[in-house]
FIPAZA-922855 format. One record per atom (N, C-alpha, C): residue number from 1; atom name; y, x, z. Coordinates in steps of 0.2 Angstrom, whole numbers, plus 5000, padded with zeros to 4 digits. Example, Ala and Ser with C-alpha at 12.3 -4.5 7.8 and 13.67 -1.06 7.14 Angstrom:
2
     k    a      y      x      z
     1    N   4972   5066   5039
     1   CA   4978   5062   5039
     1    C   4984   5066   5039
     2    N   4989   5064   5035
     2   CA   4995   5068   5036
     2    C   5000   5064   5039
% end
This chain:
153
     k    a      y      x      z
     1    N   5138   4819   5095
     1   CA   5132   4820   5099
     1    C   5133   4816   5105
     2    N   5127   4813   5107
     2   CA   5127   4808   5113
     2    C   5128   4812   5119
     3    N   5132   4810   5124
     3   CA   5133   4813   5131
     3    C   5132   4808   5136
     4    N   5127   4804   5136
     4   CA   5126   4799   5142
     4    C   5131   4794   5142
     5    N   5129   4788   5145
     5   CA   5133   4782   5146
     5    C   5137   4780   5139
     6    N   5133   4781   5134
     6   CA   5136   4778   5127
     6    C   5142   4782   5125
     7    N   5144   4788   5128
     7   CA   5149   4792   5126
     7    C   5147   4797   5120
     8    N   5151   4797   5115
     8   CA   5149   4802   5110
     8    C   5154   4808   5110
     9    N   5151   4814   5111
     9   CA   5155   4820   5111
     9    C   5154   4824   5105
    10    N   5160   4826   5102
    10   CA   5160   4831   5097
    10    C   5161   4838   5099
    11    N   5158   4843   5097
    11   CA   5159   4850   5099
    11    C   5161   4853   5093
    12    N   5167   4857   5094
    12   CA   5170   4860   5088
    12    C   5173   4867   5090
    13    N   5175   4871   5086
    13   CA   5180   4877   5087
    13    C   5186   4874   5090
    14    N   5189   4878   5095
    14   CA   5196   4876   5097
    14    C   5201   4877   5092
    15    N   5206   4873   5092
    15   CA   5212   4874   5088
    15    C   5218   4876   5093
    16    N   5223   4879   5090
    16   CA   5229   4881   5094
    16    C   5231   4875   5098
    17    N   5231   4869   5095
    17   CA   5234   4863   5098
    17    C   5230   4861   5104
    18    N   5224   4864   5105
    18   CA   5219   4862   5111
    18    C   5221   4867   5117
    19    N   5225   4872   5116
    19   CA   5225   4877   5121
    19    C   5229   4874   5128
    20    N   5234   4870   5127
    20   CA   5237   4867   5133
    20    C   5232   4863   5137
    21    N   5228   4859   5134
    21   CA   5223   4854   5137
    21    C   5218   4859   5140
    22    N   5215   4864   5137
    22   CA   5210   4868   5140
    22    C   5213   4872   5146
    23    N   5219   4874   5146
    23   CA   5223   4877   5151
    23    C   5223   4873   5157
    24    N   5224   4866   5156
    24   CA   5224   4862   5162
    24    C   5217   4861   5165
    25    N   5212   4860   5161
    25   CA   5205   4860   5163
    25    C   5203   4866   5167
    26    N   5205   4872   5164
    26   CA   5203   4878   5167
    26    C   5207   4879   5174
    27    N   5213   4877   5174
    27   CA   5217   4877   5181
    27    C   5213   4873   5186
    28    N   5212   4867   5185
    28   CA   5209   4862   5189
    28    C   5202   4864   5191
    29    N   5199   4866   5186
    29   CA   5192   4868   5187
    29    C   5191   4874   5192
    30    N   5195   4879   5191
    30   CA   5195   4885   5195
    30    C   5197   4884   5202
    31    N   5202   4879   5203
    31   CA   5204   4878   5210
    31    C   5199   4874   5213
    32    N   5195   4870   5210
    32   CA   5189   4866   5213
    32    C   5183   4871   5214
    33    N   5182   4875   5209
    33   CA   5176   4880   5210
    33    C   5177   4885   5215
    34    N   5183   4887   5215
    34   CA   5185   4893   5220
    34    C   5189   4890   5226
    35    N   5186   4885   5229
    35   CA   5190   4881   5234
    35    C   5192   4886   5240
    36    N   5188   4891   5241
    36   CA   5190   4896   5247
    36    C   5196   4900   5245
    37    N   5199   4900   5239
    37   CA   5205   4903   5237
    37    C   5211   4899   5238
    38    N   5217   4902   5239
    38   CA   5223   4898   5239
    38    C   5224   4895   5232
    39    N   5226   4889   5232
    39   CA   5227   4885   5225
    39    C   5232   4889   5221
    40    N   5237   4892   5224
    40   CA   5242   4895   5220
    40    C   5240   4902   5217
    41    N   5234   4904   5219
    41   CA   5231   4910   5216
    41    C   5230   4909   5208
    42    N   5229   4903   5206
    42   CA   5228   4901   5199
    42    C   5234   4898   5196
    43    N   5235   4899   5190
    43   CA   5240   4896   5186
    43    C   5238   4895   5179
    44    N   5242   4891   5175
    44   CA   5240   4888   5169
    44    C   5240   4894   5164
    45    N   5244   4899   5165
    45   CA   5244   4905   5160
    45    C   5237   4909   5161
    46    N   5233   4908   5166
    46   CA   5227   4912   5167
    46    C   5222   4910   5161
    47    N   5222   4904   5158
    47   CA   5218   4902   5153
    47    C   5219   4907   5147
    48    N   5225   4908   5145
    48   CA   5227   4912   5139
    48    C   5225   4919   5140
    49    N   5225   4922   5146
    49   CA   5223   4929   5147
    49    C   5216   4929   5147
    50    N   5212   4924   5150
    50   CA   5205   4924   5150
    50    C   5201   4923   5144
    51    N   5204   4920   5139
    51   CA   5201   4918   5133
    51    C   5204   4922   5127
    52    N   5208   4927   5128
    52   CA   5212   4930   5122
    52    C   5207   4933   5117
    53    N   5202   4936   5119
    53   CA   5198   4939   5114
    53    C   5191   4935   5113
    54    N   5191   4929   5115
    54   CA   5185   4925   5115
    54    C   5185   4920   5109
    55    N   5179   4918   5107
    55   CA   5178   4912   5103
    55    C   5178   4906   5108
    56    N   5181   4901   5107
    56   CA   5182   4895   5111
    56    C   5179   4889   5107
    57    N   5175   4885   5111
    57   CA   5172   4879   5108
    57    C   5175   4873   5113
    58    N   5177   4868   5110
    58   CA   5179   4862   5115
    58    C   5174   4856   5114
    59    N   5174   4852   5119
    59   CA   5170   4846   5118
    59    C   5176   4840   5118
    60    N   5175   4836   5114
    60   CA   5180   4831   5113
    60    C   5177   4824   5112
    61    N   5180   4819   5115
    61   CA   5179   4812   5114
    61    C   5185   4808   5113
    62    N   5185   4804   5108
    62   CA   5190   4800   5106
    62    C   5197   4803   5106
    63    N   5196   4809   5103
    63   CA   5202   4813   5102
    63    C   5205   4817   5108
    64    N   5201   4817   5113
    64   CA   5203   4820   5120
    64    C   5198   4826   5121
    65    N   5201   4832   5122
    65   CA   5197   4838   5124
    65    C   5195   4837   5132
    66    N   5188   4837   5133
    66   CA   5186   4835   5140
    66    C   5182   4842   5143
    67    N   5182   4847   5139
    67   CA   5179   4853   5142
    67    C   5179   4858   5136
    68    N   5177   4865   5139
    68   CA   5177   4870   5134
    68    C   5173   4876   5137
    69    N   5170   4880   5132
    69   CA   5167   4886   5134
    69    C   5170   4892   5130
    70    N   5170   4898   5133
    70   CA   5173   4903   5129
    70    C   5168   4909   5130
    71    N   5167   4913   5124
    71   CA   5162   4918   5124
    71    C   5164   4923   5119
    72    N   5160   4929   5120
    72   CA   5161   4935   5116
    72    C   5154   4935   5112
    73    N   5154   4933   5106
    73   CA   5147   4933   5102
    73    C   5144   4940   5101
    74    N   5149   4945   5100
    74   CA   5146   4951   5099
    74    C   5143   4954   5105
    75    N   5146   4953   5111
    75   CA   5143   4956   5117
    75    C   5137   4951   5120
    76    N   5137   4945   5117
    76   CA   5132   4941   5120
    76    C   5133   4938   5127
    77    N   5140   4937   5128
    77   CA   5142   4935   5135
    77    C   5146   4928   5134
    78    N   5144   4924   5139
    78   CA   5148   4918   5140
    78    C   5153   4919   5146
    79    N   5159   4918   5144
    79   CA   5164   4920   5150
    79    C   5166   4914   5154
    80    N   5167   4908   5151
    80   CA   5170   4902   5155
    80    C   5167   4896   5152
    81    N   5165   4891   5156
    81   CA   5163   4885   5155
    81    C   5166   4880   5160
    82    N   5170   4876   5158
    82   CA   5174   4871   5162
    82    C   5174   4864   5159
    83    N   5173   4859   5163
    83   CA   5173   4852   5161
    83    C   5178   4848   5165
    84    N   5182   4844   5162
    84   CA   5187   4840   5166
    84    C   5183   4836   5171
    85    N   5185   4836   5178
    85   CA   5181   4833   5183
    85    C   5179   4826   5182
    86    N   5183   4822   5178
    86   CA   5181   4815   5177
    86    C   5176   4814   5171
    87    N   5174   4820   5168
    87   CA   5169   4820   5163
    87    C   5162   4823   5165
    88    N   5162   4826   5171
    88   CA   5156   4829   5173
    88    C   5150   4825   5174
    89    N   5144   4828   5174
    89   CA   5138   4824   5175
    89    C   5136   4819   5169
    90    N   5138   4821   5163
    90   CA   5137   4817   5157
    90    C   5134   4821   5152
    91    N   5132   4827   5153
    91   CA   5128   4832   5148
    91    C   5133   4836   5144
    92    N   5139   4836   5146
    92   CA   5144   4839   5141
    92    C   5143   4847   5142
    93    N   5143   4849   5149
    93   CA   5142   4856   5150
    93    C   5136   4859   5147
    94    N   5130   4855   5147
    94   CA   5124   4857   5144
    94    C   5125   4858   5136
    95    N   5128   4853   5133
    95   CA   5129   4853   5126
    95    C   5134   4859   5124
    96    N   5139   4860   5128
    96   CA   5143   4866   5126
    96    C   5139   4872   5127
    97    N   5135   4873   5132
    97   CA   5131   4879   5133
    97    C   5126   4880   5127
    98    N   5123   4874   5125
    98   CA   5118   4875   5119
    98    C   5122   4877   5113
    99    N   5128   4874   5112
    99   CA   5132   4876   5106
    99    C   5134   4884   5106
   100    N   5136   4886   5112
   100   CA   5138   4893   5113
   100    C   5132   4898   5112
   101    N   5126   4896   5114
   101   CA   5120   4900   5113
   101    C   5119   4900   5106
   102    N   5120   4895   5102
   102   CA   5119   4895   5095
   102    C   5123   4901   5092
   103    N   5129   4902   5094
   103   CA   5134   4907   5092
   103    C   5132   4914   5094
   104    N   5128   4914   5099
   104   CA   5125   4921   5102
   104    C   5119   4923   5099
   105    N   5116   4918   5095
   105   CA   5109   4920   5092
   105    C   5110   4926   5087
   106    N   5105   4930   5087
   106   CA   5105   4935   5082
   106    C   5106   4942   5086
   107    N   5109   4941   5092
   107   CA   5110   4948   5095
   107    C   5103   4951   5098
   108    N   5103   4957   5099
   108   CA   5097   4960   5102
   108    C   5097   4960   5109
   109    N   5102   4958   5113
   109   CA   5102   4958   5120
   109    C   5101   4951   5122
   110    N   5099   4950   5128
   110   CA   5099   4943   5131
   110    C   5106   4941   5132
   111    N   5107   4934   5132
   111   CA   5113   4931   5133
   111    C   5115   4932   5141
   112    N   5121   4933   5142
   112   CA   5123   4934   5149
   112    C   5129   4930   5151
   113    N   5130   4929   5157
   113   CA   5136   4926   5160
   113    C   5136   4928   5168
   114    N   5142   4927   5170
   114   CA   5143   4929   5178
   114    C   5146   4922   5181
   115    N   5143   4921   5187
   115   CA   5146   4915   5191
   115    C   5147   4917   5198
   116    N   5152   4914   5201
   116   CA   5154   4916   5208
   116    C   5148   4914   5212
   117    N   5146   4919   5216
   117   CA   5140   4918   5221
   117    C   5141   4912   5225
   118    N   5147   4910   5227
   118   CA   5148   4905   5232
   118    C   5149   4898   5228
   119    N   5149   4898   5221
   119   CA   5149   4892   5218
   119    C   5142   4889   5217
   120    N   5140   4885   5222
   120   CA   5133   4883   5222
   120    C   5132   4878   5216
   121    N   5137   4873   5215
   121   CA   5136   4868   5209
   121    C   5135   4872   5203
   122    N   5139   4877   5201
   122   CA   5138   4880   5195
   122    C   5132   4884   5194
   123    N   5130   4887   5200
   123   CA   5124   4891   5200
   123    C   5118   4886   5199
   124    N   5118   4881   5202
   124   CA   5112   4876   5201
   124    C   5112   4873   5194
   125    N   5118   4872   5191
   125   CA   5118   4870   5184
   125    C   5115   4875   5179
   126    N   5117   4881   5180
   126   CA   5115   4887   5175
   126    C   5107   4887   5176
   127    N   5105   4887   5182
   127   CA   5098   4888   5184
   127    C   5094   4882   5181
   128    N   5096   4876   5181
   128   CA   5093   4870   5178
   128    C   5093   4871   5170
   129    N   5097   4875   5168
   129   CA   5098   4876   5160
   129    C   5094   4882   5158
   130    N   5090   4885   5163
   130   CA   5085   4890   5161
   130    C   5088   4897   5162
   131    N   5094   4898   5165
   131   CA   5097   4905   5166
   131    C   5094   4907   5173
   132    N   5093   4914   5173
   132   CA   5090   4917   5179
   132    C   5094   4922   5182
   133    N   5095   4922   5188
   133   CA   5100   4927   5192
   133    C   5097   4934   5191
   134    N   5101   4939   5190
   134   CA   5098   4946   5190
   134    C   5102   4949   5196
   135    N   5098   4952   5200
   135   CA   5100   4955   5206
   135    C   5103   4950   5212
   136    N   5105   4953   5217
   136   CA   5108   4949   5223
   136    C   5115   4950   5223
   137    N   5118   4944   5225
   137   CA   5125   4944   5226
   137    C   5127   4948   5233
   138    N   5133   4951   5233
   138   CA   5135   4954   5239
   138    C   5138   4949   5244
   139    N   5140   4951   5249
   139   CA   5143   4946   5254
   139    C   5150   4946   5254
   140    N   5153   4949   5248
   140   CA   5160   4948   5247
   140    C   5162   4941   5245
   141    N   5168   4939   5247
   141   CA   5170   4932   5245
   141    C   5171   4931   5238
   142    N   5172   4936   5234
   142   CA   5173   4935   5227
   142    C   5167   4938   5223
   143    N   5161   4938   5226
   143   CA   5156   4941   5223
   143    C   5153   4937   5217
   144    N   5151   4940   5212
   144   CA   5148   4937   5206
   144    C   5141   4938   5205
   145    N   5137   4933   5203
   145   CA   5130   4934   5201
   145    C   5129   4934   5194
   146    N   5126   4939   5191
   146   CA   5125   4940   5184
   146    C   5119   4935   5182
   147    N   5119   4932   5177
   147   CA   5114   4927   5175
   147    C   5112   4930   5168
   148    N   5105   4929   5166
   148   CA   5103   4931   5159
   148    C   5098   4925   5157
   149    N   5098   4924   5150
   149   CA   5094   4920   5147
   149    C   5091   4924   5141
   150    N   5084   4924   5142
   150   CA   5080   4928   5137
   150    C   5080   4924   5130
   151    N   5081   4928   5125
   151   CA   5081   4924   5118
   151    C   5074   4923   5116
   152    N   5073   4917   5113
   152   CA   5066   4916   5111
   152    C   5065   4920   5104
   153    N   5059   4923   5104
   153   CA   5058   4927   5098
   153    C   5054   4924   5092
% end
């Protein structure tokens, strides 16, 4: 799959061997996305806890995992979407999001995800990709905004 600048990205189901790389991407991505939190609040093991019950897809180029998305297909929820900082702005997140939505098809509920209210970049990304915020975020530092994407009928 093309992903800008002549780079070809393959999206596939994660393998056990991908977990350590995904954990690195998750750790660095969370530290950047939640910059108002102390960096030591996040650790490599958080990845394993956060995706334990999820299906995980990875984006790979030249044998290197550069991003991942985790989701619960039965519930219609996308839990995590993180891209290696060096690979952002190349369409990889949008490609992962499209693939994840393909796994969510067939559900009766709209697809959902939650995003940190203070994460302006991620919120703009989801809104550019057709997601709609539902309700208002609170003023709490760790407030989340629920997003929905209606299914085409």
